[in-house]
TORMAR-962336 format. One record per residue: residue number from 1; residue in three letters; y, z, x of N, C-alpha, C in turn. Coordinates in steps of 0.1 Angstrom, whole numbers, plus 5000, padded with zeros to 4 digits. Atoms other than C-alpha are relative to their C-alpha. Layout:
TORMAR-962336
{resi: NUM resn: ALA nnorth: Y nup: Z neast: X canorth: Y caup: Z caeast: X cnorth: Y cup: Z ceast: X} .
...
//
This chain:
TORMAR-962336
{resi: 1 resn: MET nnorth: 5002 nup: 4986 neast: 5005 canorth: 1348 caup: 7358 caeast: 2759 cnorth: 5011 cup: 5008 ceast: 5006} .
{resi: 2 resn: HIS nnorth: 4989 nup: 4991 neast: 4996 canorth: 1380 caup: 7378 caeast: 2761 cnorth: 4996 cup: 5014 ceast: 5004} .
{resi: 3 resn: GLU nnorth: 5004 nup: 4987 neast: 4997 canorth: 1363 caup: 7411 caeast: 2761 cnorth: 4994 cup: 5001 ceast: 5014} .
{resi: 4 resn: LEU nnorth: 5007 nup: 5000 neast: 4987 canorth: 1343 caup: 7402 caeast: 2793 cnorth: 5011 cup: 5001 ceast: 5011} .
{resi: 5 resn: SER nnorth: 4990 nup: 5000 neast: 4989 canorth: 1375 caup: 7396 caeast: 2813 cnorth: 5008 cup: 5014 ceast: 4999} .
{resi: 6 resn: LEU nnorth: 4994 nup: 4987 neast: 5001 canorth: 1391 caup: 7428 caeast: 2799 cnorth: 4991 cup: 5011 ceast: 5007} .
{resi: 7 resn: VAL nnorth: 5009 nup: 4990 neast: 4995 canorth: 1361 caup: 7449 caeast: 2808 cnorth: 4998 cup: 4998 ceast: 5015} .
{resi: 8 resn: ALA nnorth: 5001 nup: 5002 neast: 4985 canorth: 1358 caup: 7433 caeast: 2843 cnorth: 5012 cup: 5006 ceast: 5007} .
{resi: 9 resn: GLU nnorth: 4989 nup: 4994 neast: 4994 canorth: 1393 caup: 7445 caeast: 2850 cnorth: 4998 cup: 5015 ceast: 4999} .
{resi: 10 resn: LEU nnorth: 5002 nup: 4985 neast: 5002 canorth: 1384 caup: 7480 caeast: 2836 cnorth: 4990 cup: 5005 ceast: 5011} .
{resi: 11 resn: VAL nnorth: 5010 nup: 4996 neast: 4991 canorth: 1353 caup: 7481 caeast: 2858 cnorth: 5005 cup: 5001 ceast: 5014} .
{resi: 12 resn: ALA nnorth: 4994 nup: 5001 neast: 4987 canorth: 1372 caup: 7471 caeast: 2889 cnorth: 5009 cup: 5012 ceast: 5003} .
{resi: 13 resn: GLU nnorth: 4991 nup: 4988 neast: 4999 canorth: 1398 caup: 7499 caeast: 2883 cnorth: 4992 cup: 5013 ceast: 5001} .
{resi: 14 resn: CYS nnorth: 5009 nup: 4989 neast: 5000 canorth: 1370 caup: 7524 caeast: 2876 cnorth: 4994 cup: 5002 ceast: 5014} .
{resi: 15 resn: GLU nnorth: 5006 nup: 5000 neast: 4987 canorth: 1353 caup: 7515 caeast: 2909 cnorth: 5010 cup: 5004 ceast: 5010} .
{resi: 16 resn: ARG nnorth: 4990 nup: 4996 neast: 4990 canorth: 1385 caup: 7518 caeast: 2928 cnorth: 5003 cup: 5015 ceast: 5000} .
{resi: 17 resn: ARG nnorth: 4997 nup: 4986 neast: 5001 canorth: 1392 caup: 7552 caeast: 2914 cnorth: 4989 cup: 5009 ceast: 5004} .
{resi: 18 resn: ALA nnorth: 5012 nup: 4992 neast: 4997 canorth: 1357 caup: 7564 caeast: 2919 cnorth: 4997 cup: 5001 ceast: 5016} .
{resi: 19 resn: GLY nnorth: 5002 nup: 5000 neast: 4985 canorth: 1357 caup: 7554 caeast: 2956 cnorth: 4986 cup: 5001 ceast: 5004} .
{resi: 20 resn: GLY nnorth: 5015 nup: 5000 neast: 4996 canorth: 1319 caup: 7550 caeast: 2957 cnorth: 4993 cup: 5012 ceast: 4995} .
{resi: 21 resn: ARG nnorth: 5007 nup: 4989 neast: 5006 canorth: 1312 caup: 7583 caeast: 2940 cnorth: 4994 cup: 4997 ceast: 4987} .
{resi: 22 resn: PRO nnorth: 5006 nup: 5004 neast: 5013 canorth: 1289 caup: 7583 caeast: 2910 cnorth: 5009 cup: 5004 ceast: 4988} .
{resi: 23 resn: VAL nnorth: 4991 nup: 4997 neast: 5012 canorth: 1306 caup: 7582 caeast: 2876 cnorth: 4991 cup: 5002 ceast: 4988} .
{resi: 24 resn: SER nnorth: 5008 nup: 4996 neast: 5012 canorth: 1291 caup: 7598 caeast: 2844 cnorth: 5007 cup: 4994 ceast: 4988} .
{resi: 25 resn: ALA nnorth: 4994 nup: 5005 neast: 5012 canorth: 1317 caup: 7586 caeast: 2819 cnorth: 5014 cup: 4994 ceast: 5003} .
{resi: 26 resn: VAL nnorth: 4987 nup: 5007 neast: 5000 canorth: 1348 caup: 7564 caeast: 2814 cnorth: 5006 cup: 5001 ceast: 4986} .
{resi: 27 resn: LEU nnorth: 4992 nup: 4999 neast: 5013 canorth: 1374 caup: 7570 caeast: 2786 cnorth: 5010 cup: 4989 ceast: 5000} .
{resi: 28 resn: VAL nnorth: 4990 nup: 5010 neast: 5001 canorth: 1394 caup: 7541 caeast: 2774 cnorth: 5006 cup: 5000 ceast: 4986} .
{resi: 29 resn: ARG nnorth: 4993 nup: 5003 neast: 5013 canorth: 1419 caup: 7534 caeast: 2746 cnorth: 4999 cup: 4986 ceast: 4997} .
{resi: 30 resn: CYS nnorth: 5002 nup: 5014 neast: 5003 canorth: 1411 caup: 7502 caeast: 2728 cnorth: 5006 cup: 4997 ceast: 4987} .
{resi: 31 resn: PRO nnorth: 4995 nup: 5004 neast: 5013 canorth: 1431 caup: 7485 caeast: 2701 cnorth: 4989 cup: 4996 ceast: 4990} .
{resi: 32 resn: ALA nnorth: 5010 nup: 5002 neast: 5011 canorth: 1412 caup: 7484 caeast: 2668 cnorth: 4997 cup: 4986 ceast: 4998} .
{resi: 33 resn: VAL nnorth: 5003 nup: 5014 neast: 5002 canorth: 1415 caup: 7446 caeast: 2667 cnorth: 4990 cup: 4994 ceast: 5010} .
{resi: 34 resn: ILE nnorth: 5010 nup: 5005 neast: 4990 canorth: 1392 caup: 7443 caeast: 2698 cnorth: 4987 cup: 5006 ceast: 4996} .
{resi: 35 resn: ASP nnorth: 5013 nup: 4996 neast: 5005 canorth: 1355 caup: 7445 caeast: 2689 cnorth: 4994 cup: 5010 ceast: 5011} .
{resi: 36 resn: ALA nnorth: 5005 nup: 4989 neast: 4991 canorth: 1344 caup: 7479 caeast: 2705 cnorth: 4985 cup: 4997 ceast: 5004} .
{resi: 37 resn: LEU nnorth: 5014 nup: 5003 neast: 4997 canorth: 1307 caup: 7468 caeast: 2703 cnorth: 4999 cup: 4991 ceast: 5011} .
{resi: 38 resn: GLU nnorth: 5000 nup: 5010 neast: 4989 canorth: 1314 caup: 7438 caeast: 2725 cnorth: 5005 cup: 5006 ceast: 5013} .
{resi: 39 resn: VAL nnorth: 4995 nup: 4993 neast: 4988 canorth: 1334 caup: 7460 caeast: 2749 cnorth: 4989 cup: 5008 ceast: 5006} .
{resi: 40 resn: GLU nnorth: 5011 nup: 4992 neast: 4996 canorth: 1304 caup: 7484 caeast: 2751 cnorth: 4989 cup: 4991 ceast: 5007} .
{resi: 41 resn: GLU nnorth: 5010 nup: 5009 neast: 4994 canorth: 1280 caup: 7455 caeast: 2757 cnorth: 5004 cup: 4994 ceast: 5014} .
{resi: 42 resn: CYS nnorth: 4995 nup: 5005 neast: 4988 canorth: 1301 caup: 7440 caeast: 2784 cnorth: 5000 cup: 5011 ceast: 5011} .
{resi: 43 resn: PHE nnorth: 5000 nup: 4989 neast: 4990 canorth: 1305 caup: 7474 caeast: 2801 cnorth: 4986 cup: 5003 ceast: 5005} .
{resi: 44 resn: ALA nnorth: 5013 nup: 4997 neast: 4996 canorth: 1268 caup: 7480 caeast: 2801 cnorth: 4995 cup: 4989 ceast: 5009} .
{resi: 45 resn: HIS nnorth: 5004 nup: 5011 neast: 4991 canorth: 1262 caup: 7445 caeast: 2816 cnorth: 5006 cup: 5001 ceast: 5014} .
{resi: 46 resn: LEU nnorth: 4993 nup: 5000 neast: 4987 canorth: 1288 caup: 7448 caeast: 2843 cnorth: 4998 cup: 5013 ceast: 5008} .
{resi: 47 resn: THR nnorth: 5002 nup: 4987 neast: 4993 canorth: 1279 caup: 7484 caeast: 2853 cnorth: 4985 cup: 5003 ceast: 5002} .
{resi: 48 resn: ALA nnorth: 5014 nup: 4997 neast: 4999 canorth: 1241 caup: 7480 caeast: 2855 cnorth: 4996 cup: 5005 ceast: 5014} .
{resi: 49 resn: GLU nnorth: 5002 nup: 4996 neast: 4987 canorth: 1243 caup: 7487 caeast: 2892 cnorth: 5013 cup: 5006 ceast: 5006} .
{resi: 50 resn: GLY nnorth: 4989 nup: 4995 neast: 4993 canorth: 1266 caup: 7505 caeast: 2916 cnorth: 5004 cup: 5014 ceast: 4995} .
{resi: 51 resn: SER nnorth: 4995 nup: 4986 neast: 5003 canorth: 1287 caup: 7537 caeast: 2912 cnorth: 5001 cup: 5003 ceast: 4984} .
{resi: 52 resn: LEU nnorth: 4998 nup: 4998 neast: 5015 canorth: 1291 caup: 7531 caeast: 2874 cnorth: 4987 cup: 4998 ceast: 4993} .
{resi: 53 resn: ALA nnorth: 5013 nup: 5001 neast: 5007 canorth: 1254 caup: 7526 caeast: 2867 cnorth: 4996 cup: 5012 ceast: 4992} .
{resi: 54 resn: GLY nnorth: 5004 nup: 4988 neast: 5009 canorth: 1244 caup: 7548 caeast: 2837 cnorth: 5013 cup: 5007 ceast: 4995} .
{resi: 55 resn: ALA nnorth: 4988 nup: 4994 neast: 5006 canorth: 1281 caup: 7557 caeast: 2830 cnorth: 5001 cup: 4998 ceast: 4986} .
{resi: 56 resn: ARG nnorth: 4998 nup: 5001 neast: 5014 canorth: 1289 caup: 7564 caeast: 2794 cnorth: 5014 cup: 4995 ceast: 4998} .
{resi: 57 resn: LEU nnorth: 4987 nup: 5004 neast: 5004 canorth: 1318 caup: 7545 caeast: 2779 cnorth: 5004 cup: 5006 ceast: 4987} .
{resi: 58 resn: GLU nnorth: 4994 nup: 4994 neast: 5013 canorth: 1339 caup: 7565 caeast: 2754 cnorth: 5012 cup: 4992 ceast: 4997} .
{resi: 59 resn: ILE nnorth: 4989 nup: 5008 neast: 5005 canorth: 1362 caup: 7544 caeast: 2733 cnorth: 5008 cup: 5007 ceast: 4990} .
{resi: 60 resn: GLU nnorth: 4991 nup: 4994 neast: 5010 canorth: 1392 caup: 7558 caeast: 2715 cnorth: 5007 cup: 4988 ceast: 4994} .
{resi: 61 resn: SER nnorth: 4994 nup: 5012 neast: 5007 canorth: 1403 caup: 7532 caeast: 2689 cnorth: 5014 cup: 5004 ceast: 4996} .
{resi: 62 resn: VAL nnorth: 4986 nup: 4998 neast: 5003 canorth: 1441 caup: 7529 caeast: 2686 cnorth: 5005 cup: 4987 ceast: 4993} .
{resi: 63 resn: PRO nnorth: 4995 nup: 5012 neast: 5007 canorth: 1462 caup: 7505 caeast: 2664 cnorth: 5006 cup: 4991 ceast: 5010} .
{resi: 64 resn: GLN nnorth: 4993 nup: 5010 neast: 4992 canorth: 1475 caup: 7473 caeast: 2679 cnorth: 5014 cup: 4999 ceast: 4995} .
{resi: 65 resn: LEU nnorth: 4986 nup: 5000 neast: 5003 canorth: 1513 caup: 7475 caeast: 2679 cnorth: 5007 cup: 4988 ceast: 5006} .
{resi: 66 resn: LEU nnorth: 4992 nup: 5011 neast: 4995 canorth: 1538 caup: 7447 caeast: 2683 cnorth: 5014 cup: 5002 ceast: 4997} .
{resi: 67 resn: SER nnorth: 4986 nup: 5000 neast: 5002 canorth: 1575 caup: 7446 caeast: 2687 cnorth: 5005 cup: 4986 ceast: 5003} .
{resi: 68 resn: CYS nnorth: 4996 nup: 5015 neast: 4998 canorth: 1590 caup: 7411 caeast: 2682 cnorth: 5015 cup: 5000 ceast: 4999} .
{resi: 69 resn: PRO nnorth: 4985 nup: 5003 neast: 5001 canorth: 1626 caup: 7399 caeast: 2688 cnorth: 5005 cup: 4997 ceast: 4986} .
{resi: 70 resn: CYS nnorth: 4995 nup: 5003 neast: 5014 canorth: 1627 caup: 7388 caeast: 2651 cnorth: 5003 cup: 5013 ceast: 4992} .
{resi: 71 resn: GLY nnorth: 4997 nup: 4987 neast: 5007 canorth: 1629 caup: 7425 caeast: 2642 cnorth: 4987 cup: 5007 ceast: 4995} .
{resi: 72 resn: PHE nnorth: 5013 nup: 4993 neast: 5004 canorth: 1592 caup: 7431 caeast: 2633 cnorth: 4996 cup: 5010 ceast: 5010} .
{resi: 73 resn: GLY nnorth: 5005 nup: 4990 neast: 4992 canorth: 1579 caup: 7462 caeast: 2647 cnorth: 4989 cup: 5008 ceast: 4992} .
{resi: 74 resn: GLY nnorth: 5010 nup: 4992 neast: 5007 canorth: 1546 caup: 7478 caeast: 2637 cnorth: 4986 cup: 4995 ceast: 5004} .
{resi: 75 resn: GLU nnorth: 5014 nup: 5003 neast: 4998 canorth: 1508 caup: 7475 caeast: 2635 cnorth: 4997 cup: 4986 ceast: 4995} .
{resi: 76 resn: VAL nnorth: 5005 nup: 5013 neast: 5004 canorth: 1491 caup: 7441 caeast: 2634 cnorth: 4985 cup: 5001 ceast: 4998} .
{resi: 77 resn: GLY nnorth: 5015 nup: 4999 neast: 5003 canorth: 1456 caup: 7434 caeast: 2621 cnorth: 4993 cup: 4989 ceast: 5007} .
{resi: 78 resn: PRO nnorth: 5009 nup: 5010 neast: 4994 canorth: 1427 caup: 7412 caeast: 2632 cnorth: 5005 cup: 4986 ceast: 4998} .
{resi: 79 resn: ASP nnorth: 4995 nup: 5013 neast: 5004 canorth: 1442 caup: 7382 caeast: 2614 cnorth: 5011 cup: 4995 ceast: 5008} .
{resi: 80 resn: ASP nnorth: 4988 nup: 5003 neast: 4992 canorth: 1472 caup: 7384 caeast: 2637 cnorth: 4997 cup: 4999 ceast: 5015} .
{resi: 81 resn: CYS nnorth: 5004 nup: 4999 neast: 4986 canorth: 1453 caup: 7385 caeast: 2669 cnorth: 4990 cup: 4989 ceast: 5003} .
{resi: 82 resn: ALA nnorth: 5010 nup: 5010 neast: 4996 canorth: 1434 caup: 7358 caeast: 2689 cnorth: 4999 cup: 5002 ceast: 5015} .
{resi: 83 resn: GLY nnorth: 5003 nup: 4997 neast: 4986 canorth: 1419 caup: 7370 caeast: 2722 cnorth: 5011 cup: 5010 ceast: 5005} .
{resi: 84 resn: HIS nnorth: 4989 nup: 4992 neast: 4995 canorth: 1448 caup: 7384 caeast: 2743 cnorth: 5013 cup: 4997 ceast: 4994} .
{resi: 85 resn: LEU nnorth: 4988 nup: 5004 neast: 5007 canorth: 1474 caup: 7369 caeast: 2720 cnorth: 5002 cup: 5007 ceast: 4987} .
{resi: 86 resn: VAL nnorth: 4996 nup: 4994 neast: 5012 canorth: 1492 caup: 7385 caeast: 2691 cnorth: 5010 cup: 4991 ceast: 4993} .
{resi: 87 resn: ILE nnorth: 4991 nup: 5008 neast: 5007 canorth: 1510 caup: 7365 caeast: 2664 cnorth: 5008 cup: 5008 ceast: 4991} .
{resi: 88 resn: CYS nnorth: 4991 nup: 4992 neast: 5009 canorth: 1540 caup: 7381 caeast: 2647 cnorth: 4997 cup: 4996 ceast: 4986} .
{resi: 89 resn: PRO nnorth: 5002 nup: 5003 neast: 5014 canorth: 1532 caup: 7384 caeast: 2610 cnorth: 5013 cup: 4996 ceast: 4993} .
{resi: 90 resn: SER nnorth: 4987 nup: 5003 neast: 5007 canorth: 1569 caup: 7379 caeast: 2602 cnorth: 5005 cup: 4986 ceast: 5004} .
{resi: 91 resn: CYS nnorth: 4995 nup: 5013 neast: 4996 canorth: 1579 caup: 7349 caeast: 2623 cnorth: 4990 cup: 4990 ceast: 5006} .
{resi: 92 resn: ALA nnorth: 5010 nup: 5007 neast: 4994 canorth: 1547 caup: 7336 caeast: 2638 cnorth: 5001 cup: 4997 ceast: 5015} .
{resi: 93 resn: ARG nnorth: 4999 nup: 5001 neast: 4985 canorth: 1559 caup: 7339 caeast: 2674 cnorth: 4988 cup: 5005 ceast: 5006} .
{resi: 94 resn: VAL nnorth: 5012 nup: 4995 neast: 4993 canorth: 1530 caup: 7343 caeast: 2699 cnorth: 5005 cup: 5008 ceast: 5011} .
{resi: 95 resn: HIS nnorth: 4998 nup: 4991 neast: 4990 canorth: 1530 caup: 7372 caeast: 2722 cnorth: 4987 cup: 5003 ceast: 5008} .
{resi: 96 resn: GLU nnorth: 5011 nup: 4994 neast: 4992 canorth: 1507 caup: 7385 caeast: 2750 cnorth: 4997 cup: 5014 ceast: 4993} .
{resi: 97 resn: ALA nnorth: 5004 nup: 4987 neast: 5007 canorth: 1488 caup: 7415 caeast: 2735 cnorth: 5004 cup: 5011 ceast: 5009} .
{resi: 98 resn: PRO nnorth: 4996 nup: 4989 neast: 4992 canorth: 1505 caup: 7446 caeast: 2747 cnorth: 4989 cup: 5011 ceast: 5002} .
{resi: 99 resn: GLY nnorth: 5010 nup: 4990 neast: 4998 canorth: 1481 caup: 7471 caeast: 2763 cnorth: 4986 cup: 4998 ceast: 4994} .
{resi: 100 resn: ALA nnorth: 5013 nup: 5003 neast: 5006 canorth: 1448 caup: 7455 caeast: 2756 cnorth: 4989 cup: 5011 ceast: 5002} .
{resi: 101 resn: LEU nnorth: 5009 nup: 4988 neast: 4998 canorth: 1427 caup: 7483 caeast: 2772 cnorth: 5008 cup: 5009 ceast: 5009} .
{resi: 102 resn: GLU nnorth: 4993 nup: 4990 neast: 4992 canorth: 1441 caup: 7515 caeast: 2786 cnorth: 4989 cup: 5010 ceast: 5006} .
{resi: 103 resn: LEU nnorth: 5010 nup: 4990 neast: 4994 canorth: 1419 caup: 7534 caeast: 2811 cnorth: 5007 cup: 5014 ceast: 5000} .
{resi: 104 resn: VAL nnorth: 4995 nup: 4986 neast: 5001 canorth: 1424 caup: 7571 caeast: 2804 cnorth: 4994 cup: 5009 ceast: 5012} .
{resi: 105 resn: ALA nnorth: 5006 nup: 4992 neast: 4990 canorth: 1400 caup: 7587 caeast: 2828 cnorth: 4986 cup: 4995 ceast: 5004} .
{resi: 106 resn: VAL nnorth: 5014 nup: 5003 neast: 4995 canorth: 1369 caup: 7583 caeast: 2850 cnorth: 4995 cup: 5014 ceast: 5005} .
{resi: 107 resn: ARG nnorth: 5005 nup: 4987 neast: 4997 canorth: 1347 caup: 7613 caeast: 2852 cnorth: 4988 cup: 4999 ceast: 5010} .
{resi: 108 resn: GLY nnorth: 5011 nup: 5000 neast: 4990 canorth: 1324 caup: 7622 caeast: 2881 cnorth: 4987 cup: 5003 ceast: 4994} .
{resi: 109 resn: GLY nnorth: 5014 nup: 4998 neast: 5005 canorth: 1286 caup: 7625 caeast: 2878 cnorth: 4997 cup: 5014 ceast: 4996} .
{resi: 110 resn: GLY nnorth: 5005 nup: 4987 neast: 5005 canorth: 1272 caup: 7653 caeast: 2857 cnorth: 5009 cup: 5010 ceast: 4995} .
{resi: 111 resn: GLU nnorth: 4990 nup: 4991 neast: 5005 canorth: 1304 caup: 7669 caeast: 2846 cnorth: 5001 cup: 5000 ceast: 4985} .
{resi: 112 resn: ALA nnorth: 5000 nup: 4999 neast: 5015 canorth: 1305 caup: 7682 caeast: 2810 cnorth: 5014 cup: 5004 ceast: 4995} .
{resi: 113 resn: THR nnorth: 4986 nup: 4996 neast: 5004 canorth: 1343 caup: 7691 caeast: 2809 cnorth: 5005 cup: 4989 ceast: 4991} .
{resi: 114 resn: PRO nnorth: 4993 nup: 5010 neast: 5008 canorth: 1362 caup: 7674 caeast: 2781 cnorth: 5010 cup: 4992 ceast: 5009} .
{resi: 115 resn: PHE nnorth: 4990 nup: 5008 neast: 4992 canorth: 1384 caup: 7645 caeast: 2794 cnorth: 5014 cup: 5007 ceast: 5000} .
{resi: 116 resn: SER nnorth: 4987 nup: 4994 neast: 5000 canorth: 1415 caup: 7664 caeast: 2783 cnorth: 5002 cup: 5011 ceast: 5009} .
{resi: 117 resn: ASP nnorth: 4999 nup: 4989 neast: 4991 canorth: 1408 caup: 7693 caeast: 2806 cnorth: 4996 cup: 4996 ceast: 5014} .
{resi: 118 resn: GLN nnorth: 5006 nup: 5005 neast: 4988 canorth: 1396 caup: 7671 caeast: 2835 cnorth: 5010 cup: 4993 ceast: 5009} .
{resi: 119 resn: GLU nnorth: 4993 nup: 5009 neast: 4991 canorth: 1411 caup: 7657 caeast: 2866 cnorth: 4992 cup: 4988 ceast: 5002} .
{resi: 120 resn: ASP nnorth: 5007 nup: 5012 neast: 4998 canorth: 1403 caup: 7621 caeast: 2871 cnorth: 4995 cup: 5000 ceast: 5014} .
{resi: 121 resn: LEU nnorth: 5005 nup: 5000 neast: 4987 canorth: 1383 caup: 7612 caeast: 2901 cnorth: 5010 cup: 4997 ceast: 5011} .
{resi: 122 resn: ASP nnorth: 4990 nup: 5003 neast: 4990 canorth: 1414 caup: 7600 caeast: 2919 cnorth: 5010 cup: 5012 ceast: 5002} .
{resi: 123 resn: GLY nnorth: 4992 nup: 4988 neast: 4999 canorth: 1429 caup: 7635 caeast: 2915 cnorth: 5012 cup: 5002 ceast: 4991} .
{resi: 124 resn: THR nnorth: 4989 nup: 4999 neast: 5009 canorth: 1454 caup: 7629 caeast: 2888 cnorth: 4995 cup: 5005 ceast: 4987} .
{resi: 125 resn: ASN nnorth: 5003 nup: 4995 neast: 5013 canorth: 1455 caup: 7643 caeast: 2853 cnorth: 4994 cup: 4989 ceast: 4992} .
{resi: 126 resn: SER nnorth: 5008 nup: 5010 neast: 5008 canorth: 1431 caup: 7625 caeast: 2829 cnorth: 5009 cup: 4991 ceast: 4991} .
{resi: 127 resn: LEU nnorth: 4992 nup: 5007 neast: 5010 canorth: 1458 caup: 7615 caeast: 2805 cnorth: 5013 cup: 4993 ceast: 5005} .
{resi: 128 resn: ASP nnorth: 4988 nup: 5005 neast: 4994 canorth: 1484 caup: 7602 caeast: 2829 cnorth: 5000 cup: 4985 ceast: 5004} .
{resi: 129 resn: HIS nnorth: 5002 nup: 5014 neast: 4995 canorth: 1471 caup: 7567 caeast: 2835 cnorth: 5006 cup: 4990 ceast: 4990} .
{resi: 130 resn: GLY nnorth: 4994 nup: 5011 neast: 5008 canorth: 1488 caup: 7535 caeast: 2823 cnorth: 4990 cup: 4990 ceast: 4996} .
{resi: 131 resn: GLU nnorth: 5009 nup: 5011 neast: 5004 canorth: 1475 caup: 7503 caeast: 2810 cnorth: 4996 cup: 4991 ceast: 5011} .
{resi: 132 resn: LEU nnorth: 5005 nup: 5009 neast: 4991 canorth: 1454 caup: 7479 caeast: 2828 cnorth: 5007 cup: 4987 ceast: 4998} .
{resi: 133 resn: PRO nnorth: 4993 nup: 5013 neast: 5003 canorth: 1469 caup: 7444 caeast: 2834 cnorth: 4991 cup: 4992 ceast: 4991} .
{resi: 134 resn: VAL nnorth: 5007 nup: 5009 neast: 5009 canorth: 1460 caup: 7419 caeast: 2808 cnorth: 4997 cup: 4987 ceast: 5008} .
{resi: 135 resn: PRO nnorth: 5003 nup: 5012 neast: 4993 canorth: 1440 caup: 7391 caeast: 2824 cnorth: 5006 cup: 4987 ceast: 4994} .
{resi: 136 resn: GLU nnorth: 4995 nup: 5012 neast: 5005 canorth: 1454 caup: 7356 caeast: 2822 cnorth: 4990 cup: 4990 ceast: 4997} .
//
């Protein structure tokens, strides 16, 4: 289950940023080719206890983009993806999925501020975070 390994990486990064403080919400960008319902279920399972217990996962769906040496550059669909791999629709070359999940922000307990106006728990701006590593 590819989603479980992606979400495990996400949870580990959230816990690192939270530093033991309670978390009320986590915002991620997720390519549309990844099943958001499976991501939510994995998140609920992996965060049943600890600082992320009860945290709400907010998923922003984004297109899965690919840039291939053959010249193809653009959005790929579910038929072009298998787990963390993306197949170029032009030449069939196999690539690692770029940016599988992107952690945008981790919000502290009880705060109602929109993510865009919020500092992340690690003190940085909510929208300045990069992509999580893609598990092998």
